[in-house]
N, C-alpha and C positions, 0 to 999 in steps of 0.2 A: 739243436739248441737255438733259441732266438735271443737276441740282445747281447750286450757286452757287460762284463762284470768288473767291478773294482773292489779290491780288498786292501785295506791299509797296510797289512803286513807285507804286501808285495812292493812297497815303496819305502825308501829310507825314512827313519823316524822324523828327521828334521823337515822333510818335504810332504809328509802325509796330509796335513791339514790343507795346505795350499793346493795340492793335487786334487783332493776331494772337493774343495771349494770351486775349483775350475770346472770340475765335472758337473757339479750341481748347476753352475751358471749356464752350461750348455743345455741343460734339461728344462730350466725354468727361466722366467724373466730375471734380469740382473738384480741382485740385492747385495747389501753389505752383510756378509756372514762372518760372525765372530764366535769364539768359544773360549771358555776359561781353561779348556783342556787342549788347546792348540799345540802345546809343546810335546804332548804325549797323546796324540789323537788316535782314535780307533773308529773305523767305519767299514761297512760293507754295503755295496749298492749294485743293482742291476738295472740297466737301461733297456727297455723293451719298446721298439718302434713298431706299433701295430697300425700301419698305414699312417694317417695323420694324428693318431692317438699315441702319446708318449706316456708309458707307464714305468714307474721306477720304484720297485720295492727297495727299502733301505733300512739300515740300522746304523746309528751313530751316537757318539757321546754328545750330551746336551750342548746345543748351539743356538745362536740367535740369528734370525733372518729379518733384516730391516730393509724395506723398499720405500724410499723417500719420494716426495713429489718431484724432486729434481730428476731422479732416476726414471720416473714415469714419463717426464717430458723428453728425456733423452732417448728412451726406447720403450715402445709399447708393442709387443708382438700380438696384441689383441687375442689373448688366450684366457680361458678359465682354468683355474687350478683347483683340483679336488684333493684333499688329504684324508686318508683313513688312518686313524691311530690304532695301533695294536699293542703297544707297550710303552710305559712311561707316561709323561704328561707334558703338555705345552699350553701356553696361553696365546691368544690371538687378539689383536686390535686391528679392526678393519671397518672402514666407513662409519666410524663412531660406535661400533659394537665391540664389546670386550667380553671374552669368556675363556674358561679353562676347559681343556679337552683331555679325555682319558681313553682307555681301550674301548674300541668299537664306536667311538664318536667320529663324525665326519664334519668337515667344513669346506666351504667354497670361497675362493677369492677371485678377484678380477684384476688382471695385470694393469688395467687403466687406473687403478686406485692404489694409494700407498697401503702398506701393511707392516705390522710388527709382530713377529712370531718369536716367542722366547720361553725358555723353561722357567718353572717357579723358582723363586729366590732360594728356596731350601732344597733344590734339586740335587745338589752335590754332583758326584760323578755318575749321573743318571744316564742309562741307555735308552734312547728313543728308537722305537721300531714302528714301521708303518708302510703304507703303499700310497704313492702320489700319482695323480693323473693330470696331464696337461693336454688341452685340446683347443682348437680354434673356436672362438665364440660363434662364428658363422655356421658351424655345423649343428648347433643346437636349435631344434625347431620351436624355440620359445623366444619371445621378445626380451631384449635386455632389461626393460623396465620390470618385467615379471621376475626375471632371474635375480635382479637386485634385491628382492625381498628375502632371498636366501643368504646373501653374502654376509659372512662374519657370524652366522648363527651356528650354535652347536646342534647338530642333527644326528639322529640315531641310525646306526647301522645294525640294529638288533631286531628289526621287525619289518614286515612288508617287503617292498621292493628294495629298501635299504639293506635288508639282510641278504637278499639275493645278490645285490651288487657287491656287498662285502665278501661273500663267499666266492664270487667269481674272481675278485681281485686276489684273494688269498690263494685260490686255485692256480691263477696265472703264475704267481710267485713260486709255488711248489713245483709246478710242472714245466717251468720255463726251460729246464735242462733237457727235456725230451720233446718239446714242441719244435716243429720244423719251420724255417723261415717262410715257406710257402703258405703256412697257416696264418701268418701275421695279419694280412688285410682282412680276412674273414673274422678273426677274433676282434679286430678293431671295430668292425661293423656291429658285432654283438655287444661290445662294450658301450658303444655310442647309443645303441637302442636301450640298454639297461639304464644308462645315465639319463637319457631323455625321459624314460618312463618314471624313474625315481624323482627327477625334478618336477615332472607334471603331477605326480602323486602328492608330493609334499605341498605343492602350490594349489592342488585341487583343480587342475586345468587339463585333465587327461584328454578331454574332447578336443583340445587344441593340437594334439599330436597327429601326424599323418597316419592313415589307417595301417600302412605296412609296419610302422614303428610299434603301434599298439599291438598288432598281431604277433610280431616277433617277441615283444616283451611278455605277452600272455603265454607264448610258447615256452619262454624261459621259466616262468613261474610253474607251468605244468610239469616240465622236465624236472625241476628241483623238487616239486611235490612228489613225483613218482619215485625219485631216488630216496627221498626221506621215508617213504612208506613202502619200499620195495619188499620188505619181509612180511608184510601183511597179506595173507592169502585172499583177503576180501578186496584187494585193490583191483578194481575193474574200471573200464571206460565210463559206465554210468556214475560210479562213485567219484571218479576224477572230475567228470563234467559237473556234477552237483557241487563239489567242493569249490569250483571256480565260477559257479552261477552261469554256465553256458550249456547249450544242448550237446548231446552226444555227436550229432552230425557235424556241428561246428568244431568240436574237439578233433574229430578225424580230419576235417579239412585243414585246420591249423597245423596238425602234425604232419600231414602229407606234404603241405607246402614247405614246411621247414626241412623236410627230408630230401628235397631236390638236390641232385648233385652228390649225394652220399652213396656209399656202398649199399646202404639199406633203403634205397629208393623204392617206394611203394610199400614199405613195411607199415603194418597197422600199429595202432597204439598197443593192442594186446600182444602182438608179436614182439614189439620192442621191449615191453615189460618182461616177457618170457626170456628174451635174449639176455637182458641184464641179470635176471635171476640165475640163468644157466652159467653165465660168466662168474658170478659170485660163488656159486656152488663149485664150479671147476677150480677156482682159485683155492678154495678150502680143501678140496680133495687132493690137491698137490702139495698141501702144507704138511710137512713131517710132524709138526706139533699137534696136528689134529688126526693123526693116523688111527687113533683108537676110537674116534667118534663114528658111530654107525652111519652108513651112507644115507639111510632114510632120515636120520636126524639132521644131517647137513642139508638135505633137500627141503625138509620141512621148515627149517629156520630161514630159508630163502623163499618162503611163500609157495613151495611146491610140495604139498603134503601127500599127494597120491604117488606112491612109489612106482607103479607101472607107467603112469604118465611121464614121470620124471625120467625114467630109464629110456622110454621111447624118444622123448624130446632130446635128451642128451646124446643118444646114439645118432639121431638124425643130424644134430649140429656138429658133432666132433668125430663121428665114425667109429666110436668105441662106446661100450657100456660104461656107466660110472665106475663099476668095479674094475674093469679092464684099464680104464684111464688111470685110476688111483695106483694100481699095481705098477703100471708102466712109469708113471711120473715119479713114484717114490723109489723105484729101483734104478732109475737112470742116473748116470754120473753127472749129466748136465742138468739135473732137476733144479738145483738151486738157481743157476743162471736163467733157466727158462721161466721159473716162477717169478723172478725179479722182473724179467722183460714183460711178462703178462701183466703184472701189477702196474708197471710204468705205463703201458699202453692203455689200460683201463682207467687209470687215474688221469691220464691226459685227456681222455674223452670226457671225464667228469669235470674237467676245467672249462667245458664248453656247454653251458646250460641251454643254449639256443643256437639254432643255425639260421642265418639270414636267408630269406627267400630270394631265389634267383630272379 
């Protein structure tokens, strides 16, 4: 597990709001945090330190965050703050821009400028959920003048690189319990690449990014595209390359560079696709709820329609035929625990859409 967890029920009722407020202050620039529900507060929050990147998935009862000019003068950590809304709604007033934000909206603030974040007047006992990211401005390979164009704007996390960034942050939250501390720096690099690519895409200045950042961001998009279309038997390297307007040779080069240092070093795009499909089929073969589904049907819906090819590949990967594996998995008393461990390991991998080049 990476990160530390706060749950309000672990703290006496009278201390919950103050404890949570102090925790937030340690994660972001100091601000005046107030809530109409301070007397009976509820919050859950995880702090994930991914190298210099601080990620904090959070859920809390409606609160206000006010950072004044005086606070800016007293302390400026020179950070950018990104917020991804997943539930509820909040309003933001920053550098003269005011807007309301709902699920899958993103916003960016600069700690060198005042801001006011507050729930709508009619919010009531509203629960706010989302993921926030704080990182040094010096890490972003874009000028502060260009980034200023994004501050305080309501940005979409539903399309393009914004959607990829959103899914990565959601994946970090879901898999934080099984991710190891040794993975944190690498995940921080991936996150910074995605943030940089998203900023550049929104600003239409992608050429300003370093080549390695562009390459890693492209690899992230390719991996996400593959996972989204994994069940399509027509998913091949030429199809993937065409969908991303690159050559097949460039696709292979990007993929092989991203694989350095992995157990799958030297694995081709086609081999990686086959491995993911086999893992998906293996998971379903071990599922008691799917014991009546024919093996060839399981294989076909994972993009492996030829039964003989599937059997050969499965036996090569796992040392058993699909039939033998299913019988063993469903008859073993440890089946439930093993299936859960497999799912956790595979979901943890899916939380990493790209690998940084060494």
